[in-house]
C-alpha positions, 0 to 999 in steps of 0.5 A: 653661751655668751655674755653681753654688756650694753652701755651708752644709754641715757636721756637726750633731747629730740634731735640729739644723738647717742651711741650704744656699745655692746661687748661680748664675752664667753663663747662667741663662736657660732654667732651668725649675727649681732643685733639691737632690739628695743622695747617701749613701755607696753609694746613688744620687743622689736628689731632695730638693726642687725649686722651679720658676720659678713657685714650685711646690715638690716634696719627697721624702716623707722630708723633707716637713715638715722641709725647705723650699726657697726662693729670692730671685728666679725662679732665684737664689739657692736655699736649702734649710732643713733642720730636725729632721735625722736621721742618714739625711739624711747625704750630699753635697747637690748643687744643680741647674739644670734645663732642658728638655734638660739639667741643670747641677750644683754640686760638692756640699756635705757634710752629716753628721748624728750620732746 
């Protein structure tokens, strides 16, 4: 199991930027990809962005062109640069470590975008 700690959330006006960070500790071997998910009030958790250990990235359509996922090395740490933020980007953002048969989650960090 890996421990994930997110940071960088906060309150920002629409059009602003935030950078989220995710630091992993513990057993990082076997992780195939790192990802950011978000959950808005009353909605299901959804994938925002993902980066594999080979560097391949995937984005939700709603954030393409505005968000960028990156990492310092193959697994750790992982960043989410969020630009041109919109009120609909508001939610709790979770870092996730994806293995073949399991997923480890961070505790989440709140992002609030005011209009």
